[in-house]
C-alpha positions as CSV (number, residue, x, y, z in Angstrom):
1,M,14.6,31.3,-50.2
2,N,13.1,33.3,-47.2
3,K,10.1,31.6,-45.5
4,L,8.3,35.2,-45.5
5,L,9.0,35.7,-49.2
6,L,7.8,32.2,-50.3
7,S,4.6,32.7,-48.0
8,T,3.9,36.2,-50.0
9,I,4.5,34.9,-53.1
10,I,2.2,31.9,-52.7
11,I,-0.6,34.0,-50.9
12,T,-0.3,36.5,-54.1
13,F,-0.5,33.9,-56.8
14,L,-2.9,31.4,-55.1
15,S,-5.3,33.9,-53.2
16,P,-6.9,35.1,-56.4
17,L,-7.7,31.5,-57.2
18,G,-9.8,31.0,-54.3
19,L,-7.7,28.5,-52.7
20,F,-7.5,30.4,-49.2
21,A,-11.1,31.2,-49.3
22,N,-11.9,27.5,-48.2
23,D,-9.7,27.6,-45.2
24,A,-11.7,30.5,-43.9
25,K,-15.2,29.0,-44.7
26,T,-13.7,25.7,-43.0
27,K,-12.8,27.5,-39.8
28,R,-16.3,29.5,-39.9
29,F,-18.2,25.8,-40.4
30,K,-16.2,24.3,-37.6
31,K,-16.2,27.2,-35.0
32,S,-19.6,29.0,-35.6
33,F,-22.0,26.2,-37.0
34,D,-20.8,22.8,-35.9
35,K,-21.3,23.0,-32.3
36,D,-20.9,19.5,-31.5
37,S,-18.2,18.9,-34.0
38,D,-19.8,16.0,-35.5
39,G,-18.9,17.0,-39.0
40,K,-22.3,18.1,-39.7
41,V,-24.9,20.9,-39.1
42,T,-28.3,20.4,-37.9
43,L,-31.2,23.2,-38.7
44,E,-31.4,23.9,-35.3
45,E,-27.4,24.8,-35.0
46,Y,-27.6,26.6,-38.2
47,V,-30.6,28.9,-37.1
48,S,-29.1,29.1,-33.5
49,T,-25.8,30.5,-34.6
50,R,-27.3,32.9,-37.2
51,A,-29.8,34.3,-34.7
52,K,-26.9,35.2,-32.7
53,W,-25.9,37.3,-35.7
54,G,-29.4,38.9,-35.8
55,K,-30.6,36.9,-38.7
56,S,-34.3,35.9,-38.7
57,E,-35.3,32.1,-38.2
58,E,-37.2,32.4,-41.6
59,E,-34.1,33.8,-43.6
60,S,-31.9,30.9,-42.0
61,K,-33.9,28.2,-43.1
62,K,-34.1,29.3,-46.5
63,F,-30.1,29.6,-46.4
64,F,-30.2,26.1,-44.5
65,K,-32.0,24.7,-47.6
66,Y,-29.7,26.2,-50.0
67,H,-26.5,24.7,-48.4
68,D,-28.1,21.3,-47.7
69,K,-27.4,20.3,-51.4
70,N,-28.7,16.6,-50.9
71,K,-31.5,17.4,-48.6
72,D,-30.9,15.0,-45.8
73,G,-31.6,17.6,-43.4
74,N,-27.7,18.3,-42.4
75,I,-25.1,20.5,-43.9
76,T,-21.7,18.6,-44.4
77,L,-18.4,20.6,-44.5
78,E,-18.4,19.7,-48.3
79,E,-21.9,21.3,-49.0
80,F,-20.9,24.2,-47.0
81,L,-17.6,24.7,-49.1
82,A,-19.6,23.8,-52.4
83,S,-21.9,26.8,-52.0
84,K,-20.9,30.1,-53.2
C-alpha cells in the first residue's frame, strides 16, 4: 500500500479520536513552556511564555493552577496533556 495513502487513512480515522492532538500539545509544552528542557514547567516559565502572547500575569497564574494537578508548583507533560 502506498505510504501516502496509508498516512491519509490513519489520520482520517485517528484524528477524530484526539490521538494527534497530544502530539501538538507535547510540541507546544516542550517548545514554548519548558525553556530549560527539564520536563517540568515552573510558574515563572509559564507566566513568562504567556506574557509574550499578551496574556496577563493574573490570568496565567489561574491557568497554571488549573494545569498543576498535583499542586507541587510545577506542570509536567503528563499534567499538561491531561488538561482539556
